[in-house]
C-alpha positions as CSV (number, residue, x, y, z in Angstrom):
1,X,123.1,58.2,189.2
2,X,123.2,61.6,188.9
3,X,126.6,62.1,189.6
4,X,127.5,59.6,186.8
5,X,125.6,61.0,184.5
6,X,127.2,64.6,185.3
7,X,130.8,63.1,184.9
8,X,129.7,61.4,181.7
9,X,128.6,64.5,180.2
10,X,132.2,66.3,181.5
11,X,134.1,63.6,179.7
12,X,131.9,63.4,176.4
13,X,134.3,65.9,174.9
14,X,137.7,64.0,175.9
15,X,135.7,61.1,174.8
16,X,135.1,62.3,171.2
17,X,138.9,63.7,171.5
18,X,140.1,60.1,172.2
19,X,137.9,58.7,169.8
20,X,139.3,61.1,166.9
21,X,142.5,59.8,168.4
22,X,142.0,56.5,168.1
23,X,140.9,56.4,164.2
24,X,143.9,58.7,163.7
25,X,145.9,55.6,165.0
26,X,143.9,53.3,162.8
27,X,144.8,55.3,159.7
28,X,148.1,55.0,160.3
29,X,148.2,51.5,160.9
30,X,146.4,50.7,157.8
31,X,148.9,52.9,155.8
32,X,151.9,50.8,157.6
33,X,150.0,47.7,156.5
34,X,149.7,48.7,152.9
35,X,145.9,49.7,152.8
36,X,145.7,52.8,151.2
37,X,142.2,51.9,150.8
38,X,140.7,52.1,154.1
39,X,143.1,54.1,155.7
40,X,141.7,57.7,154.6
41,X,138.3,56.7,155.2
42,X,139.3,56.2,159.2
43,X,140.4,60.0,159.1
44,X,137.2,61.1,157.1
45,X,135.5,59.4,160.3
46,X,137.7,61.0,162.9
47,X,136.4,64.2,161.2
48,X,133.2,63.6,162.6
49,X,134.5,63.1,166.3
50,X,136.8,66.0,166.2
51,X,133.8,68.2,165.1
52,X,131.7,67.5,168.1
53,X,134.3,67.5,170.9
54,X,134.3,71.4,171.0
55,X,130.7,71.4,170.4
56,X,129.8,69.0,173.3
57,X,132.1,71.1,175.5
58,X,130.1,74.3,174.8
59,X,126.9,72.1,175.3
60,X,127.7,70.6,178.4
61,X,129.7,73.5,180.0
62,X,132.5,71.3,180.1
63,X,135.4,73.5,178.4
64,X,138.7,73.2,179.9
65,X,142.2,74.0,179.2
66,X,143.0,70.2,179.4
67,X,140.3,69.7,176.6
68,X,141.7,72.3,174.6
69,X,145.0,70.9,174.8
70,X,143.9,67.4,174.2
71,X,142.1,68.3,170.9
72,X,144.9,69.8,169.4
73,X,147.7,66.9,170.3
74,X,145.0,64.3,168.8
75,X,144.4,66.9,165.6
76,X,148.5,66.3,165.2
77,X,148.4,62.9,165.3
78,X,145.1,62.6,163.0
79,X,145.5,65.4,160.7
80,X,149.1,65.6,160.7
81,X,150.7,62.6,161.2
82,X,148.2,59.9,159.5
83,X,147.8,62.4,156.4
84,X,151.5,62.5,156.5
85,X,152.3,58.7,156.1
86,X,149.5,58.4,154.0
87,X,151.4,61.0,151.5
88,X,154.8,59.3,152.3
89,X,153.6,55.9,151.8
90,X,151.9,56.5,148.3
91,X,154.5,58.7,146.8
92,X,157.4,56.8,147.9
93,X,156.5,53.8,146.0
94,X,158.0,55.5,142.9
95,X,159.8,58.2,144.7
96,X,161.2,57.3,148.1
97,X,162.7,60.3,148.9
98,X,160.2,62.6,147.6
99,X,157.7,60.6,149.1
100,X,158.7,61.0,152.9
101,X,159.8,64.6,152.3
102,X,156.6,65.6,151.0
103,X,154.7,63.6,154.2
104,X,157.3,65.3,156.8
105,X,156.4,68.9,154.8
106,X,152.8,68.4,155.5
107,X,153.4,67.4,159.0
108,X,155.2,70.4,159.7
109,X,152.6,72.6,158.4
110,X,149.7,71.1,160.3
111,X,151.8,71.2,163.3
112,X,152.8,75.2,162.7
113,X,149.1,75.2,161.8
114,X,147.8,74.3,165.3
115,X,150.4,76.2,167.4
116,X,149.5,79.3,165.7
117,X,145.5,78.5,166.2
118,X,146.4,77.8,170.0
119,X,148.0,81.1,170.3
120,X,145.5,83.0,168.4
121,X,142.7,81.3,170.5
122,X,144.2,82.7,173.5
123,X,144.3,86.3,172.4
124,X,140.8,85.6,171.6
125,X,140.3,86.2,168.1
126,X,137.2,85.8,165.9
127,X,135.9,82.1,166.3
128,X,133.6,82.3,162.8
129,X,137.1,82.4,160.7
130,X,140.2,80.7,160.7
131,X,143.8,82.2,159.6
132,X,145.1,79.3,157.3
133,X,143.8,76.2,156.1
134,X,142.6,74.1,159.1
135,X,144.6,71.0,159.3
136,X,141.0,69.0,159.4
137,X,140.7,70.3,156.2
138,X,144.1,69.7,154.8
139,X,143.9,66.0,155.9
140,X,140.6,65.5,154.9
141,X,140.9,66.7,151.4
142,X,144.5,64.5,151.3
143,X,142.0,61.4,152.4
144,X,139.1,62.5,150.0
145,X,141.5,62.5,147.1
146,X,143.0,59.1,147.8
147,X,139.4,57.7,148.0
148,X,138.5,59.4,145.1
149,X,141.4,57.9,143.2
150,X,140.5,54.5,144.6
151,X,137.0,55.2,142.9
152,X,138.7,55.9,139.5
153,X,140.8,53.1,139.3
154,X,137.9,50.9,140.1
155,X,135.6,52.4,138.0
156,X,137.5,53.9,135.0
157,X,141.0,52.7,135.0
158,X,142.3,56.0,136.0
159,X,144.7,57.1,138.4
160,X,145.3,60.4,137.7
161,X,145.0,62.0,141.2
162,X,147.8,60.4,142.7
163,X,150.2,61.6,139.9
164,X,149.2,65.1,141.2
165,X,149.5,64.6,144.9
166,X,152.8,66.0,145.6
167,X,152.0,69.1,143.9
168,X,148.7,69.1,146.1
169,X,150.6,68.2,149.1
170,X,152.8,71.4,148.5
171,X,149.7,73.8,147.7
172,X,147.7,72.3,151.1
173,X,151.1,72.8,153.1
174,X,151.3,76.4,152.1
175,X,147.8,77.0,152.4
176,X,147.9,76.0,156.3
177,X,150.6,78.4,157.3
178,X,149.2,81.1,155.0
179,X,147.1,83.9,156.5
180,X,144.2,83.3,154.2
181,X,141.2,83.3,156.2
182,X,138.8,80.3,155.9
183,X,135.2,79.7,157.4
184,X,134.4,77.8,160.9
185,X,132.1,75.2,159.3
186,X,130.9,74.2,162.3
187,X,130.2,78.0,163.2
188,X,128.3,78.3,160.1
189,X,126.5,75.4,160.4
190,X,124.9,76.6,164.0
191,X,124.3,79.8,162.4
192,X,122.6,78.5,158.8
193,X,121.4,75.0,158.9
194,X,118.0,76.1,161.0
195,X,115.9,77.1,158.4
196,X,113.6,74.6,156.0
197,X,115.7,75.7,152.9
198,X,119.2,75.0,154.5
199,X,117.4,71.3,156.3
200,X,116.9,70.6,152.8
201,X,120.5,71.2,151.1
202,X,121.8,69.4,153.8
203,X,119.4,66.1,153.4
204,X,120.2,66.5,149.6
205,X,124.0,66.2,150.6
206,X,123.3,63.2,152.5
207,X,121.3,61.4,149.9
208,X,124.6,62.2,147.4
209,X,127.3,61.0,149.7
210,X,125.0,57.8,150.2
211,X,125.0,57.6,146.1
212,X,128.5,58.2,145.6
213,X,130.6,58.1,148.8
214,X,133.5,58.1,146.9
215,X,133.3,61.1,145.4
216,X,131.2,63.6,147.3
217,X,134.3,64.2,150.1
218,X,136.5,65.4,147.5
219,X,133.7,67.9,146.3
220,X,133.3,69.2,149.9
221,X,136.6,69.9,150.6
222,X,137.3,71.2,147.1
223,X,134.0,73.7,147.8
224,X,135.5,74.2,151.3
225,X,139.0,75.6,149.9
226,X,137.3,77.7,147.4
227,X,135.3,79.6,149.9
228,X,138.7,80.7,151.1
229,X,139.6,82.3,148.0
230,X,136.3,83.5,147.3
231,X,136.1,85.2,150.7
232,X,139.3,87.5,149.5
233,X,137.3,88.4,146.4
234,X,134.6,89.3,148.7
235,X,136.4,91.5,150.9
236,X,138.4,93.1,148.3
237,X,135.0,94.3,146.4
238,X,133.8,95.3,149.9
239,X,136.7,97.3,150.2
240,X,136.5,99.0,147.2
241,X,132.5,99.7,147.7
242,X,133.4,101.5,150.9
243,X,136.2,103.3,149.3
244,X,134.7,104.4,146.3
245,X,133.0,107.4,147.7
């Protein structure tokens, strides 16, 4: 029994990775069947499993090269291929060639971003920050905006988010391959969400999500992307303060 439990502990990170892959696959199938309403939700759910595969690996001391490669390959499918299909499927309804070209652009940027991340991890780069927008952030942003668009259409008969999707796709692709540093959200959470104040903020965010689940994801991902640019401003101000005297 103890041996079985140990095997389950060691396998837990990979199980999360495969769950991530499963939801990414489900998102792709949903796009193929024209279900643009549920496809982005599969991507959002996949993010939960992606967030905890590495955390479980560290907790159970089950870190391995196999697990690292598996995580990256699953991320390619879920946060590269699935959002690319979502972009291509929606934009191609009006502009077929442009839609799939944009989808391929997003996928190319996501694959490059993950390859660079793996190389930097092997070189022992700082795990508190990412160079370039993480594929989870970019793919999550695409999913969140599609969810927001569905909400606006259903409640206000407004469909402006999709109109901006081509421009947003180009921006997200550029951010993934950029050298802008973005915070590692899981590392930040481990360091910050341990006080009553931060726990209250997290609880408030959960309540807000329960109230407006179609709106909150886009706010979260927009805030995360803005954190990268605020980081640039913060570092420049620090540099000027250091070299002022």
